[in-house]
N, C-alpha and C positions, 0 to 999 in steps of 0.2 A: 629277819622281819621279811614277810611275803610281798611282793610288788602289788600294788594297787591296780584292779582292771582298769583298761582304756576309758575314757568317758564313751568315747564311741562304739565300746565293745557291745554294751546292752542292745541300744537301738539296731547296731547290725544284727545281731542274733535275733531279736523280734522281728527284724524285716525277714530274715532268712525263714524264721519260723513261719511267717504269714504265708510266704510263697511257696513254702512246703505242703502247707495244708490246702491253698487254693489249688496248687498244681495236681495235689493227689487226689481232691475232689473231683475236679473236671476229668481227670485221667480214668478214674474209675466209672464214673458217670458215661463216658463216653466208649468206656470198652463193654459195659454192660448194654448199650445201645447197638453196638456193632458186632456183638459177640457171635451171634448165630449167622449174621451176614456174612462176616468173615470166614467162619465154619464152611458156610454154603460155597463162597468164591473160591477158597483154597483147595476144597475137594473138586470142584467143577474146572478149577485150573489144572488140575492132574488129569480130568478125564477129556478136556480140550486138548492138551498136550500130547494125549496118546488116542486120540479119536480114531486114528486107522486101524489101532490095535483091540478098539472093543467093537465087538460085534452088535449092532443095531439090530432091532426088531421092526419090522414093518406090517404094519396090520390096515388092510385096506376094506373099506367098506362101500358099498355102493348100491344106491336105491333110485328108486322112479317112483314119482307120485303125478296126480293129475290136478293141474292148477282151476280153480272154479273160473267160470266166465266172468264173473264180476272182478275178480281180482287181475285177469287177464287184460280186461277192458281198462282198466287203471295204469297198467302197463303202456298200453298204448297210447294211452292219453299224454304219457311223458313226452316232452320234446327237448331232449337234451342227450349228449353223448355220454355224459357221466353224471350220475345223481343217486342218493341213498333209494332204496326200494319203499314204496308207500307204506306206512307203518302198518296198515292191516294185513299188507301183502307179508310183510316181513314176521308178522306175528303168526299167520296162518303157517307158513314154512317153518318156522320156528315149532311149531307144535307138531306138525306133521312128522319133521324130520328129526325132532330132539335137540335141536341146536338153537344157539344164540345169534342171531344176526346183528343186532345193533343196526347203528347208522353208518355202516359200510358203505361205499359208492359202489355201485354196479356200472357195468359198461352196456350201452343200450346202440343196438345196431338193427339193420334191416331184419326181422324175422327172430331176433334173439337177444335177451338179457343174459350177460353172465356176470356172476359175482364171485370174486376170489375172496378167500377167508383162511389166510395162513394164521398159523397161532405158534406159541411155543411149542417145539416137539410135535407140530401137527402142519399138514396143509390140506385144504379142502376148497370145492369149488361147485356153484350150483350154476346150470345152465338151462334156461327157460325158452322154451320155443313158443314165442307170442302167435304163431298161426293156429297152433292146437291147443296150447297151454300144458303141453309135455315138460315135466320137470326133472332133471337128471342131477344127482348130487352124488358127489364122492369125497371121501374122506380118507387120508392116510395119516395112522398116528405111528412115530417113529421110537416110542419107548421113553421111559422114565429119565434115562440118562441124557437123550437129545433134549426132553423137555427142560431138564437142568441145565444142561448147556446153552440152550436159548435164553433163559434167565441170566445167566451171566454176562451174555452178549447183550441183552436188552432187544432180542430179535422178535419181532412181531408180539411185542407184549402189552402195548397199549400204553397211554399217558400216567395211569396210576402207578405201574411198575416204574416207569421214569422218573417220578417224582421219588418215590422210595429209594432209586439208585443215587439220587441227588441228595437226599438226608442222610444216606448211609455214607456217601463219600464225605460229605461234611464232617460226620461222627469219625469216619476214620481219621479225618486230618487232625481233629482235634486230639485224637487219642496219641497220634503220633508226634504232633506238636508238643504238647505236655509231657509227654515222654522223653522228648528231647531236652527241655527244661530241666526235668528231673535228673536225667544222666548228668547234665552241667552242674546241679547242685552236690550231687553225690561223686563228681568226678575226682574229687580230691582224696577221699577215700577207696576208690576201686580205681587203681592205676591201669586197668585193662579197657576202661570204658571207651576212649578216644580211639586206641588201636583196633578195637572190635568195630565201631561205628565207621573208621576208615576202611576196614576190610569189607563191611556190607556195602560200600560205594566201588572200591576198587575192583573187586571181582566181576560184577556186572558189566562195567565200563571195559574192562580187558576181555571179558568174553565176547562183547559187542564188535570191539575193535579187531580182536585177533580172529576169532572163530566162525563169527557170521559171516558168509560170502553171498 
């Protein structure tokens, strides 16, 4: 005669099934959300690690334009060391130079207004002579690899990309934590689970302690 199942067996199995379904659901949702971002960060992790071996490209463009007198007078009326360009001046420069200036702060000094415009994979600046209205613009583009590397670091990318990085980091945490709990639930059937997890911890710790000087 077969032994009857323990009274607690069914509730325990139902509880395990609930957690498996819940964790699997959050695991695949988080993996879908952060999949492309993880691919981007993995690839740019390699390019950053070998930055000195990857030849970059530098494309430098230089232009000069003449600022209208009414725009020059608006600059002269500003009494501050640092302030954004007047909206109409920024719009005029944007049209003439084919760039987006936004509300970046410019530096105001005697006879000159200087605006630095670094971006991911690029650097640019505008210098305006407020005595004669001469505008000098220079932009340096360092190529697609440099652009992606700067996205990886969040360098000169603006607040929207910063918010994306925060959301992406949370999705990665959910992905990793749910994966850890799934490993725990499946560990009894997969004996290599915890040795492999431990190996993933021990290897970087040993490298950091012994091989980084």
